[in-house]
C-alpha positions in Angstrom: 118.9 115.7 122.5 122.6 115.1 121.8 125.1 112.3 120.9 125.7 111.3 124.5 122.1 110.7 125.3 121.4 109.0 121.9 124.4 106.7 122.0 123.8 105.8 125.6 120.2 104.9 124.8 121.3 102.8 121.8 123.9 101.0 124.0 121.4 100.4 126.8 118.7 99.0 124.4 121.3 96.8 122.7 122.3 95.3 126.1 118.6 95.0 127.1 117.9 93.2 123.8 120.7 90.7 124.3 119.5 90.1 127.9 115.8 89.7 127.0 116.8 87.5 124.0 118.8 85.2 126.3 116.1 85.1 128.9 113.5 84.3 126.1 115.6 81.6 124.5 116.3 79.9 127.9 112.6 80.0 128.7 112.9 82.2 131.8 110.6 84.8 130.4 107.1 83.9 129.4 107.7 85.1 125.8 107.5 82.9 122.7 110.5 83.0 120.4 108.3 83.4 117.3 105.4 85.7 116.7 102.0 84.0 116.2 99.9 86.3 114.0 96.7 85.2 112.3 96.4 85.9 108.5 94.3 89.0 109.2 96.9 90.3 111.7 99.7 89.5 109.3 98.0 91.5 106.6 97.4 94.4 109.0 101.1 94.4 110.0 102.1 94.6 106.3 99.9 97.6 105.8 101.1 99.1 109.0 104.8 98.6 108.0 104.1 100.4 104.7 102.5 103.3 106.6 105.5 103.3 109.0 107.9 103.5 106.1 106.0 106.3 104.4 105.2 108.4 107.5 108.0 107.5 109.8 110.9 107.2 107.4 110.4 108.8 104.0 108.5 111.9 105.1 111.1 112.9 107.8 113.9 112.1 105.4 112.5 114.5 102.8 112.0 117.1 105.5 115.6 116.6 106.8 116.9 117.1 103.3 114.7 120.2 102.7 115.7 121.8 106.0 119.3 120.6 106.0 120.7 124.1 106.1 118.8 124.8 109.4 120.8 123.5 112.4 117.8 123.0 114.7 115.8 121.1 112.1 118.8 119.1 111.0 119.5 118.2 114.7 115.9 117.1 115.5 115.3 115.1 112.3 118.9 113.8 112.2 118.8 112.2 115.6 115.3 110.9 114.9 116.4 109.3 111.6 119.6 107.9 113.2 117.7 106.2 116.0 115.1 104.9 113.6 117.8 103.4 111.4 119.5 101.8 114.4 116.2 100.3 115.4 115.6 98.8 111.9 119.1 97.3 111.9 118.6 95.9 115.4 115.3 94.4 114.5 116.7 92.8 111.4 119.7 91.3 113.2 117.6 90.0 116.2 114.9 88.5 114.0 117.4 86.7 111.8 119.8 85.5 114.6 117.6 84.7 117.6 114.1 85.2 118.6 112.0 87.0 116.1 109.7 88.1 118.9 112.4 90.4 120.1 111.2 92.9 117.5 108.2 93.6 119.8 110.4 94.5 122.7 112.8 96.5 120.6 109.9 98.3 118.9 108.3 99.2 122.2 111.4 100.6 123.8 112.5 102.5 120.7 109.0 103.9 120.2 108.9 105.3 123.7 112.3 106.9 123.1 111.2 108.3 119.7 108.2 109.9 121.4 110.6 111.5 123.9 112.8 112.7 121.0 109.8 114.2 119.2 108.7 116.0 122.4 112.2 117.4 122.9 112.2 118.4 119.2 109.0 120.3 119.8 110.5 122.2 122.7 113.6 123.0 120.7 111.7 124.2 117.7 109.5 126.4 119.8 112.5 127.8 121.7 114.4 128.6 118.4 111.4 129.3 116.1 113.0 132.6 115.0 115.8 130.6 113.4 113.5 128.3 111.3 111.9 129.4 108.1 108.7 127.6 108.8 108.4 126.7 112.5 104.6 125.8 112.2 105.3 123.4 109.4 108.1 121.7 111.4 106.0 121.6 114.5 103.1 120.1 112.5 105.5 117.4 111.1 106.6 116.6 114.7 103.0 116.3 115.9 102.1 114.1 113.0 105.0 111.8 113.7 104.2 111.8 117.4 100.6 110.9 116.7 101.7 108.0 114.4 104.2 106.7 116.9 101.6 106.9 119.7 99.4 104.7 117.5 102.3 102.4 116.9 102.9 102.1 120.6 99.2 101.2 121.1 99.5 98.6 118.3 102.5 97.1 119.9 101.0 96.9 123.3 97.8 95.3 122.0 98.6 93.3 119.0 102.3 92.7 119.4 102.6 91.8 123.1 99.4 89.6 123.0 101.0 87.6 120.2 104.2 86.8 122.0 103.3 86.4 125.7 102.6 82.8 126.8 
């Protein structure tokens, strides 16, 4: 987990997003440009996004601020938050300028990377637990985030992709 890997990933996903968006808009891929959710699905998505903001953004931000003096915790949570913010910006731009359905592709790829980040964070925390004031608490936070993002991936693969594939 470092800047080279993180920025390379962001660049690759940006290029992938542009390519998939172009293929979607030209009709090459069997993906609808708009997401077709029912009212029930739309309400579920609203609740899910609220949960994502609370668990996936606010909680790690509080932890990052609380453990800011610890280099390992700052690194793990800092890269996590950076990638999450880039994802949010990418989804906002893609949904307002092109095919709103791209948020499903973007969300899927970023979620897989985020799970990898959390796993790498677990390994780093366990390796350097002696330098962290509460390694069990940090590990628990990473497991909670991992569990949530696994659920998010499941939601994207079932609800998200089924709503955009022709």
